[in-house]
All heavy atoms as an XYZ file, in Angstrom:
734
protein
N     -10.326      3.755    -22.918
C      -9.208      3.783    -21.964
C      -9.697      3.355    -20.583
O     -10.795      3.665    -20.176
C      -8.640      5.210    -21.921
C      -7.754      5.457    -20.761
S      -6.134      5.966    -21.276
C      -5.434      6.236    -19.683
N      -8.848      2.641    -19.904
C      -9.206      2.138    -18.578
C      -8.926      3.145    -17.479
O      -8.969      4.350    -17.677
N      -8.638      2.636    -16.334
C      -8.368      3.427    -15.141
C      -6.951      3.995    -15.220
O      -6.040      3.336    -15.704
C      -8.511      2.512    -13.902
C      -8.174      3.245    -12.629
C      -9.908      1.936    -13.832
N      -6.772      5.212    -14.709
C      -5.433      5.799    -14.694
C      -4.774      5.577    -13.331
O      -5.453      5.362    -12.327
C      -5.463      7.318    -14.971
O      -6.139      7.958    -13.881
C      -6.154      7.644    -16.284
N      -3.460      5.657    -13.346
C      -2.677      5.549    -12.112
C      -3.151      6.615    -11.114
O      -3.280      6.364     -9.921
C      -1.205      5.744    -12.486
C      -0.258      5.821    -11.338
C       1.162      6.081    -11.846
C       2.076      6.220    -10.675
N       2.834      7.402    -10.577
N      -3.446      7.814    -11.642
C      -3.894      8.918    -10.795
C      -5.239      8.620    -10.133
O      -5.468      8.989     -8.979
C      -3.982     10.218    -11.611
C      -2.624     10.784    -12.035
C      -1.947     10.019    -13.185
O      -2.649      9.305    -13.936
O      -0.712     10.137    -13.317
N      -6.133      7.937    -10.848
C      -7.427      7.565    -10.269
C      -7.245      6.592     -9.111
O      -7.899      6.724     -8.073
C      -8.328      6.915    -11.328
C      -8.953      7.889    -12.305
C      -9.692      7.133    -13.401
O      -9.069      6.469    -14.227
N     -11.002      7.219    -13.397
N      -6.362      5.614     -9.297
C      -6.088      4.634     -8.251
C      -5.492      5.346     -7.037
O      -5.919      5.135     -5.899
C      -5.138      3.521     -8.764
C      -4.718      2.591     -7.632
C      -5.798      2.728     -9.884
N      -4.525      6.234     -7.285
C      -3.891      6.989     -6.192
C      -4.916      7.841     -5.453
O      -4.934      7.882     -4.225
C      -2.776      7.888     -6.744
C      -1.553      7.109     -7.171
C      -0.528      7.970     -7.909
O      -0.854      9.105     -8.317
O       0.608      7.486     -8.093
N      -5.789      8.521     -6.199
C      -6.783      9.405     -5.589
C      -7.755      8.617     -4.712
O      -8.064      9.031     -3.583
C      -7.540     10.173     -6.669
N      -8.228      7.474     -5.187
C      -9.163      6.663     -4.401
C      -8.517      6.129     -3.134
O      -9.102      6.199     -2.048
C      -9.689      5.492     -5.234
O     -10.584      5.955     -6.198
N      -7.314      5.591     -3.264
C      -6.629      5.050     -2.089
C      -6.285      6.151     -1.089
O      -6.404      5.961      0.113
C      -5.371      4.286     -2.508
C      -5.619      2.973     -3.250
C      -4.309      2.385     -3.744
C      -6.359      1.978     -2.373
N      -5.887      7.315     -1.597
C      -5.529      8.430     -0.717
C      -6.755      8.933      0.046
O      -6.709      9.128      1.257
C      -4.882      9.577     -1.523
O      -3.690      9.077     -2.133
C      -4.524     10.751     -0.625
N      -7.877      9.101     -0.655
C      -9.065      9.642      0.003
C      -9.681      8.656      0.992
O     -10.212      9.059      2.021
C     -10.109     10.073     -1.026
O     -10.643      8.950     -1.700
N      -9.573      7.367      0.716
C     -10.232      6.380      1.579
C      -9.341      5.819      2.676
O      -9.833      5.443      3.735
C     -10.795      5.245      0.729
C     -11.938      5.761     -0.146
C     -12.406      4.749     -1.148
C     -13.505      5.362     -2.000
N     -13.551      4.857     -3.348
N      -8.024      5.741      2.434
C      -7.131      5.094      3.400
C      -6.083      6.027      4.008
O      -5.337      5.619      4.876
C      -6.444      3.882      2.756
C      -7.398      2.797      2.235
C      -6.622      1.663      1.598
C      -8.280      2.261      3.348
N      -6.005      7.255      3.509
C      -5.086      8.252      4.050
C      -3.688      7.680      4.313
O      -3.196      7.710      5.435
C      -5.680      8.855      5.336
C      -4.945     10.100      5.764
O      -4.348     10.796      4.948
N      -4.964     10.382      7.054
N      -3.041      7.131      3.278
C      -1.751      6.464      3.495
C      -0.610      7.432      3.811
O      -0.619      8.569      3.367
C      -1.491      5.762      2.163
C      -2.244      6.570      1.159
C      -3.434      7.132      1.875
N       0.364      6.932      4.579
C       1.572      7.716      4.833
C       2.586      7.453      3.718
O       3.516      8.211      3.524
C       2.193      7.420      6.218
C       1.269      7.860      7.336
C       2.544      5.949      6.374
N       2.394      6.358      2.996
C       3.227      6.034      1.830
C       2.329      5.314      0.830
O       1.560      4.432      1.209
C       4.397      5.126      2.229
C       5.129      4.531      1.056
N       5.989      5.265      0.268
C       5.112      3.276      0.525
C       6.468      4.474     -0.697
N       5.950      3.266     -0.560
N       2.424      5.726     -0.433
C       1.642      5.074     -1.482
C       2.433      5.087     -2.769
O       2.943      6.124     -3.188
C       0.310      5.801     -1.699
C      -0.562      5.291     -2.848
C      -0.993      3.851     -2.621
C      -1.773      6.188     -3.043
N       2.571      3.905     -3.355
C       3.221      3.807     -4.660
C       2.320      2.962     -5.546
O       1.980      1.830     -5.205
C       4.599      3.163     -4.523
C       5.359      3.162     -5.826
C       6.774      2.601     -5.708
O       7.241      2.382     -4.579
O       7.395      2.381     -6.749
N       1.893      3.555     -6.663
C       1.049      2.847     -7.623
C       1.812      2.780     -8.940
O       2.274      3.795     -9.446
C      -0.305      3.582     -7.834
C      -1.134      2.869     -8.898
C      -1.073      3.678     -6.528
N       1.963      1.572     -9.462
C       2.681      1.379    -10.723
C       1.721      0.750    -11.728
O       1.095     -0.277    -11.435
C       3.903      0.464    -10.528
C       4.853      1.071     -9.488
C       4.633      0.226    -11.842
C       5.758      0.072     -8.821
N       1.583      1.399    -12.891
C       0.762      0.841    -13.961
C       1.598     -0.241    -14.649
O       2.567      0.057    -15.333
C       0.367      1.946    -14.945
C      -0.572      1.459    -16.034
O      -0.641      0.236    -16.269
O      -1.229      2.300    -16.666
N       1.231     -1.494    -14.440
C       1.993     -2.609    -15.010
C       1.376     -3.110    -16.312
O       1.759     -4.145    -16.839
C       2.094     -3.773    -13.996
O       0.771     -4.134    -13.584
C       2.918     -3.383    -12.790
N       0.415     -2.343    -16.834
C      -0.284     -2.779    -18.048
C       0.257     -2.113    -19.304
O      -0.269     -2.337    -20.388
C      -1.776     -2.465    -17.920
O      -1.961     -1.057    -17.861
N       1.278     -1.284    -19.147
C       1.807     -0.590    -20.317
C       0.952      0.597    -20.735
O       0.980      1.021    -21.875
N       0.158      1.109    -19.812
C      -0.597      2.327    -20.089
C      -2.074      2.156    -20.365
O      -2.803      3.133    -20.471
N      -2.566      0.929    -20.464
C      -3.997      0.757    -20.764
C      -4.863      0.763    -19.507
O      -6.084      0.759    -19.595
C      -4.246     -0.506    -21.595
S      -4.044     -2.038    -20.686
N      -4.241      0.786    -18.326
C      -4.998      0.904    -17.082
C      -5.691     -0.364    -16.637
O      -6.650     -0.318    -15.881
N      -5.217     -1.511    -17.094
C      -5.877     -2.768    -16.732
C      -5.160     -3.516    -15.619
O      -5.703     -4.442    -15.035
C      -5.991     -3.665    -17.957
N      -3.940     -3.089    -15.290
C      -3.145     -3.829    -14.321
C      -2.264     -2.871    -13.514
O      -1.577     -2.027    -14.084
C      -2.281     -4.843    -15.086
O      -1.445     -5.531    -14.203
N      -2.307     -3.024    -12.193
C      -1.543     -2.142    -11.316
C      -0.867     -2.927    -10.201
O      -1.369     -3.953     -9.760
C      -2.468     -1.095    -10.663
C      -3.036     -0.107    -11.641
C      -4.254     -0.345    -12.248
C      -2.347      1.047    -11.958
C      -4.785      0.555    -13.154
C      -2.864      1.955    -12.872
C      -4.088      1.707    -13.470
N       0.265     -2.401     -9.746
C       0.951     -2.911     -8.563
C       0.909     -1.786     -7.531
O       1.110     -0.620     -7.874
C       2.388     -3.280     -8.890
N       0.620     -2.131     -6.286
C       0.430     -1.125     -5.240
C       1.259     -1.461     -4.005
O       1.319     -2.610     -3.588
C      -1.070     -1.065     -4.832
C      -1.290     -0.132     -3.660
C      -1.938     -0.643     -6.001
N       1.887     -0.418     -3.462
C       2.508     -0.487     -2.136
C       1.801      0.577     -1.323
O       1.776      1.742     -1.720
C       3.996     -0.123     -2.206
C       4.902     -1.260     -2.481
C       6.374     -0.875     -2.346
O       6.712      0.065     -1.591
O       7.179     -1.527     -3.020
N       1.233      0.192     -0.192
C       0.497      1.165      0.608
C       0.782      0.955      2.094
O       0.841     -0.180      2.572
C      -1.019      1.098      0.297
C      -1.794      2.163      1.081
C      -1.577     -0.297      0.519
C      -3.211      2.398      0.599
N       0.983      2.064      2.782
C       1.228      2.054      4.220
C       0.167      2.955      4.849
O       0.081      4.136      4.514
C       2.646      2.584      4.550
C       2.879      2.582      6.052
C       3.707      1.755      3.833
N      -0.658      2.381      5.723
C      -1.770      3.144      6.295
C      -2.076      2.702      7.721
O      -1.973      1.519      8.051
C      -3.020      2.958      5.424
O      -4.147      3.529      6.034
N      -2.502      3.648      8.540
C      -2.947      3.352      9.909
C      -4.181      2.449      9.881
O      -4.459      1.744     10.844
C      -3.312      4.657     10.646
C      -2.134      5.554     10.975
C      -1.312      5.075     12.159
O      -1.716      4.115     12.843
O      -0.244      5.665     12.397
N      -4.924      2.478      8.771
C      -6.134      1.667      8.632
C      -5.855      0.176      8.788
O      -6.753     -0.603      9.071
C      -6.785      1.900      7.254
C      -7.283      3.298      7.017
C      -8.519      3.654      7.824
O      -9.380      2.783      8.016
O      -8.614      4.809      8.263
N      -4.600     -0.230      8.568
C      -4.246     -1.646      8.629
C      -3.897     -2.128     10.026
O      -3.653     -3.312     10.232
C      -3.069     -1.939      7.689
C      -3.347     -1.610      6.246
C      -2.362     -1.033      5.461
C      -4.579     -1.863      5.663
C      -2.593     -0.733      4.133
C      -4.824     -1.560      4.332
C      -3.832     -1.002      3.566
N      -3.869     -1.214     10.983
C      -3.496     -1.551     12.354
C      -4.396     -2.665     12.897
O      -5.620     -2.573     12.824
C      -3.616     -0.309     13.236
C      -2.861     -0.404     14.546
C      -1.364     -0.536     14.361
O      -0.753      0.335     13.721
O      -0.806     -1.531     14.864
N      -3.772     -3.734     13.381
C      -4.531     -4.835     13.974
C      -5.227     -5.737     12.970
O      -6.002     -6.617     13.357
N      -4.967     -5.552     11.687
C      -5.618     -6.353     10.646
C      -4.623     -7.370     10.073
O      -3.456     -7.086      9.929
C      -6.104     -5.457      9.498
C      -7.024     -4.325      9.919
C      -8.447     -4.773      9.976
C      -9.457     -3.652     10.066
N      -9.274     -2.680     11.097
N      -5.126     -8.532      9.725
C      -4.299     -9.539      9.058
C      -4.121     -9.163      7.601
O      -4.883     -8.361      7.062
C      -4.960    -10.908      9.160
C      -4.981    -11.419     10.581
C      -5.606    -12.772     10.633
N      -5.466    -13.288     11.995
C      -5.742    -14.515     12.328
N      -6.188    -15.358     11.433
N      -5.589    -14.913     13.568
N      -3.148     -9.798      6.956
C      -2.828     -9.481      5.566
C      -4.044     -9.614      4.646
O      -4.309     -8.723      3.831
C      -1.687    -10.370      5.066
C      -1.131    -10.016      3.695
C      -0.572     -8.600      3.676
C      -0.055    -11.000      3.284
N      -4.817    -10.675      4.795
C      -5.999    -10.872      3.951
C      -6.995     -9.732      4.137
O      -7.558     -9.214      3.174
C      -6.662    -12.221      4.261
C      -7.873    -12.575      3.398
C      -7.476    -12.654      1.924
C      -8.477    -13.893      3.845
N      -7.206     -9.306      5.388
C      -8.115     -8.194      5.670
C      -7.596     -6.898      5.036
O      -8.377     -6.105      4.509
C      -8.253     -7.987      7.181
C      -8.969     -9.118      7.890
C      -8.952     -8.930      9.396
O      -7.903     -9.257     10.019
O      -9.940     -8.445      9.936
N      -6.295     -6.698      5.085
C      -5.691     -5.501      4.495
C      -5.927     -5.476      2.993
O      -6.269     -4.448      2.425
C      -4.195     -5.451      4.798
C      -3.911     -5.280      6.274
C      -2.439     -5.398      6.568
N      -2.206     -5.336      8.009
C      -1.024     -5.185      8.557
N       0.050     -5.100      7.808
N      -0.891     -5.128      9.859
N      -5.767     -6.623      2.345
C      -5.994     -6.703      0.903
C      -7.463     -6.431      0.575
O      -7.770     -5.761     -0.405
C      -5.554     -8.068      0.374
C      -4.062     -8.192      0.263
N      -3.447     -8.860     -0.760
C      -3.061     -7.724      1.048
C      -2.131     -8.800     -0.604
N      -1.876     -8.117      0.491
N      -8.363     -6.925      1.427
C      -9.796     -6.665      1.221
C     -10.105     -5.179      1.352
O     -10.930     -4.650      0.615
C     -10.633     -7.467      2.222
C     -10.687     -8.928      1.878
C     -11.527     -9.690      2.881
N     -11.602    -11.101      2.529
C     -11.753    -12.075      3.403
N     -11.844    -11.813      4.688
N     -11.815    -13.324      2.999
N      -9.452     -4.517      2.294
C      -9.647     -3.074      2.492
C      -9.216     -2.318      1.236
O      -9.903     -1.416      0.770
C      -8.870     -2.572      3.737
C      -9.509     -3.122      5.015
C      -8.802     -1.047      3.769
C      -8.658     -2.944      6.270
N      -8.054     -2.699      0.686
C      -7.552     -2.044     -0.533
C      -8.516     -2.300     -1.692
O      -8.891     -1.370     -2.421
C      -6.125     -2.534     -0.892
C      -5.692     -2.012     -2.245
C      -5.132     -2.106      0.193
N      -8.949     -3.541     -1.853
C      -9.892     -3.866     -2.929
C     -11.205     -3.109     -2.769
O     -11.776     -2.632     -3.753
C     -10.146     -5.377     -2.993
C      -9.015     -6.113     -3.672
O      -8.583     -5.736     -4.744
N      -8.535     -7.167     -3.052
N     -11.694     -2.986     -1.535
C     -12.944     -2.265     -1.286
C     -12.786     -0.780     -1.610
O     -13.700     -0.147     -2.154
C     -13.378     -2.448      0.175
N     -11.607     -0.225     -1.294
C     -11.354      1.194     -1.577
C     -11.338      1.456     -3.080
O     -11.631      2.558     -3.538
C     -10.033      1.633     -0.949
N     -11.017      0.421     -3.841
C     -10.949      0.553     -5.308
C     -12.137     -0.129     -5.991
O     -12.044     -0.547     -7.142
C      -9.639     -0.061     -5.827
C      -8.363      0.623     -5.385
C      -7.152     -0.167     -5.835
C      -8.300      2.047     -5.936
N     -13.253     -0.216     -5.289
C     -14.413     -0.947     -5.806
C     -14.821     -0.511     -7.214
O     -15.017     -1.344     -8.093
C     -15.590     -0.781     -4.851
C     -16.780     -1.629     -5.224
C     -17.925     -1.507     -4.236
O     -17.794     -0.778     -3.234
O     -18.952     -2.150     -4.475
N     -14.937      0.790     -7.436
C     -15.327      1.290     -8.765
C     -14.264      0.992     -9.812
O     -14.561      0.541    -10.908
C     -15.608      2.796     -8.721
C     -16.960      3.154     -8.138
C     -18.125      2.474     -8.877
O     -18.215      2.600    -10.118
O     -18.930      1.808     -8.209
N     -13.006      1.247     -9.447
C     -11.898      1.035    -10.378
C     -11.740     -0.441    -10.745
O     -11.381     -0.767    -11.864
C     -10.581      1.562     -9.781
C     -10.513      3.060     -9.653
C     -11.226      3.637     -8.432
O     -11.845      2.871     -7.660
O     -11.170      4.850     -8.238
N     -12.046     -1.326     -9.781
C     -11.868     -2.761    -10.005
C     -12.778     -3.292    -11.110
O     -12.526     -4.348    -11.665
C     -12.099     -3.550     -8.708
C     -11.001     -3.361     -7.662
S      -9.337     -3.741     -8.234
C      -9.425     -5.520     -8.343
N     -13.819     -2.549    -11.454
C     -14.697     -2.960    -12.547
C     -13.944     -2.946    -13.875
O     -14.309     -3.652    -14.803
C     -15.920     -2.049    -12.626
C     -16.844     -2.218    -11.425
C     -17.962     -1.207    -11.435
C     -18.817     -1.348    -10.181
N     -19.802     -0.283    -10.055
N     -12.885     -2.120    -13.945
C     -12.107     -2.015    -15.178
C     -10.689     -2.561    -15.057
O     -10.029     -2.792    -16.054
C     -12.031     -0.545    -15.623
C     -13.371      0.028    -16.025
C     -13.247      1.453    -16.533
O     -12.463      1.685    -17.461
O     -13.925      2.324    -15.979
N     -10.228     -2.758    -13.825
C      -8.880     -3.289    -13.611
C      -8.943     -4.813    -13.670
O      -9.790     -5.430    -13.031
C      -8.322     -2.834    -12.234
C      -8.126     -1.322    -12.210
C      -7.010     -3.541    -11.927
C      -7.722     -0.772    -10.843
N      -8.079     -5.406    -14.444
C      -8.064     -6.865    -14.573
C      -7.128     -7.515    -13.558
O      -7.357     -8.648    -13.168
C      -7.651     -7.272    -15.990
C      -8.572     -6.729    -17.026
N      -9.880     -7.135    -17.158
C      -8.392     -5.783    -17.973
C     -10.454     -6.473    -18.150
N      -9.576     -5.641    -18.655
N      -6.082     -6.801    -13.165
C      -5.118     -7.369    -12.220
C      -4.626     -6.294    -11.259
O      -4.225     -5.213    -11.680
C      -3.941     -7.964    -12.974
N      -4.688     -6.608     -9.973
C      -4.179     -5.711     -8.950
C      -3.232     -6.516     -8.071
O      -3.635     -7.490     -7.443
C      -5.311     -5.130     -8.098
C      -4.862     -4.189     -6.981
C      -4.311     -2.891     -7.560
C      -6.003     -3.887     -6.034
N      -1.968     -6.116     -8.070
C      -0.968     -6.786     -7.253
C      -0.642     -5.884     -6.071
O      -0.141     -4.782     -6.248
C       0.281     -7.038     -8.103
O       1.313     -7.518     -7.288
N      -0.957     -6.345     -4.871
C      -0.664     -5.563     -3.671
C       0.673     -6.060     -3.136
O       0.758     -7.129     -2.532
C      -1.793     -5.704     -2.628
C      -3.119     -5.264     -3.245
C      -1.464     -4.889     -1.379
C      -4.345     -5.606     -2.419
N       1.731     -5.292     -3.446
C       3.086     -5.686     -3.066
C       3.299     -5.566     -1.562
O       3.924     -6.408     -0.943
C       4.125     -4.816     -3.785
C       4.035     -4.885     -5.296
C       4.563     -6.187     -5.808
C       4.658     -6.182     -7.318
N       4.818     -7.517     -7.859
N       2.796     -4.473     -0.999
C       2.913     -4.245      0.439
C       1.639     -3.584      0.924
O       1.117     -2.689      0.279
C       4.078     -3.299      0.751
C       5.428     -3.929      0.705
C       6.485     -2.959      1.192
C       7.865     -3.515      0.928
N       8.875     -2.489      0.836
N       1.160     -4.032      2.080
C       0.041     -3.386      2.769
C       0.434     -3.417      4.238
O       0.217     -4.407      4.926
C      -1.264     -4.141      2.520
N       1.075     -2.347      4.675
C       1.672     -2.331      6.012
C       1.176     -1.158      6.851
O       0.667     -0.178      6.332
C       3.192     -2.221      5.900
C       3.835     -3.399      5.190
C       5.336     -3.230      5.060
O       5.823     -2.148      4.752
N       6.075     -4.301      5.280
N       1.379     -1.291      8.157
C       1.136     -0.171      9.057
C       2.399      0.687      9.059
O       3.477      0.186      8.703
C       0.866     -0.656     10.497
O       2.058     -1.267     11.001
C      -0.294     -1.630     10.563
N       2.291      1.943      9.473
C       3.500      2.791      9.540
C       4.585      2.167     10.420
O       5.760      2.270     10.121
C       2.980      4.096     10.139
C       1.556      4.151      9.705
C       1.083      2.708      9.745
N       4.197      1.473     11.490
C       5.178      0.848     12.376
C       5.931     -0.270     11.665
O       7.121     -0.456     11.876
C       4.487      0.303     13.636
C       3.967      1.365     14.584
C       2.694      2.056     14.086
O       1.967      1.532     13.251
N       2.444      3.252     14.585
N       5.247     -1.025     10.816
C       5.904     -2.103     10.084
C       6.805     -1.554      8.989
O       7.848     -2.110      8.695
C       4.863     -3.014      9.430
C       4.079     -3.826     10.410
C       2.942     -4.545      9.720
O       2.243     -3.975      8.889
N       2.748     -5.804     10.073
N       6.373     -0.477      8.375
C       7.086      0.091      7.235
C       8.389      0.748      7.648
O       9.411      0.591      7.020
C       6.175      1.091      6.526
C       6.764      1.700      5.300
C       7.231      1.052      4.197
C       6.926      3.092      5.029
N       7.662      1.961      3.258
C       7.486      3.217      3.745
C       6.640      4.244      5.758
C       7.775      4.451      3.170
C       6.917      5.463      5.180
C       7.482      5.556      3.904
N       8.347      1.490      8.725
C       9.519      2.242      9.162
C       9.704      2.036     10.662
O       9.054      2.705     11.455
C       9.299      3.731      8.859
C      10.571      4.549      8.903
C      10.282      6.030      8.760
C       9.515      6.362      7.506
N       9.263      7.780      7.342
N      10.541      1.089     11.046
C      10.770      0.883     12.481
C      11.233      2.181     13.143
O      11.941      2.966     12.522
C      11.873     -0.175     12.527
C      11.860     -0.813     11.184
C      11.346      0.229     10.226
N      10.812      2.394     14.367
C      11.185      3.624     15.064
C      12.682      3.625     15.351
O      13.319      2.572     15.390
C      10.425      3.761     16.402
O      10.819      2.672     17.237
C       8.921      3.741     16.199
N      13.249      4.783     15.587
C      14.684      4.887     15.850
C      15.048      4.143     17.137
O      16.145      3.649     17.279
C      15.107      6.350     15.924
O      14.333      7.028     16.887
N      14.100      4.050     18.070
C      14.346      3.299     19.305
C      14.597      1.825     18.993
O      15.490      1.216     19.546
C      13.138      3.398     20.237
C      13.282      4.474     21.279
C      12.118      4.415     22.255
O      11.005      4.073     21.888
N      12.369      4.785     23.487
N      13.796      1.265     18.075
C      13.959     -0.139     17.707
C      15.349     -0.388     17.131
O      16.009     -1.341     17.490
C      12.907     -0.563     16.672
C      11.516     -0.613     17.261
O      11.402     -0.646     18.497
O      10.551     -0.611     16.484
N      15.776      0.473     16.217
C      17.077      0.270     15.593
C      18.209      0.541     16.581
O      19.275     -0.032     16.467
C      17.223      1.129     14.335
O      17.003      2.480     14.633
N      17.958      1.383     17.564
C      18.990      1.677     18.565
C      19.273      0.447     19.425
O      20.404      0.213     19.815
C      18.573      2.854     19.449
N      18.248     -0.349     19.673
C      18.456     -1.540     20.498
C      19.218     -2.614     19.736
O      19.846     -3.470     20.320
C      17.117     -2.126     21.012
O      16.284     -2.368     19.895
C      16.440     -1.176     21.973
N      19.191     -2.558     18.413
C      19.881     -3.546     17.580
C      21.360     -3.173     17.409
O      22.204     -4.030     17.236
C      19.197     -3.655     16.199
C      17.776     -4.141     16.380
C      19.963     -4.576     15.267
C      16.900     -4.008     15.153
N      21.686     -1.892     17.503
C      23.049     -1.429     17.295
C      23.980     -2.012     18.350
O      23.743     -1.843     19.553
C      23.101      0.119     17.352
O      22.125      0.632     16.463
C      24.470      0.638     16.982
N      25.017     -2.720     17.910
C      25.951     -3.305     18.900
C      26.785     -2.224     19.584
O      27.124     -1.223     18.980
C      26.829     -4.224     18.045
C      26.722     -3.724     16.657
C      25.395     -3.025     16.547
N      27.101     -2.478     20.838
C      27.956     -1.540     21.563
C      29.402     -1.936     21.363
O      29.709     -3.089     21.109
C      27.616     -1.532     23.079
O      27.770     -2.865     23.540
C      26.232     -1.036     23.347
N      30.296     -0.975     21.503
C      31.719     -1.256     21.268
C      32.511     -1.214     22.573
O      33.665     -0.861     22.592
C      32.308     -0.256     20.255
O      32.000      1.058     20.709
C      31.752     -0.474     18.880
N      31.853     -1.558     23.681
C      32.561     -1.605     24.966
C      33.546     -2.778     24.965
O      33.198     -3.885     24.590
C      31.575     -1.783     26.129
C      30.695     -0.558     26.314
O      31.073      0.512     25.816
O      29.622     -0.685     26.938
N      34.773     -2.503     25.408
C      35.804     -3.560     25.392
C      35.895     -4.231     26.729
O      35.748     -3.662     27.748
C      37.157     -2.974     25.015
């Protein structure tokens, strides 16, 4: 048996301390393929390629058995959930 979804979650959680993490086993249970959505402060100021490298490095041991890793999202908390102030500025006013 390969890597479990729980192993991937545990490694990413301990190394990247995400505010949001979703790991999906896309291999049908054999642990060879996963899709990941991760939101972490660790990505602040990093380009997308660097973020993917960080995720791959965090899963270094697991990657020996994982054949495919799809990183669907690797975002900072600010990118993932815009602050209420941001959305307030977008809301149109109804002044006549």
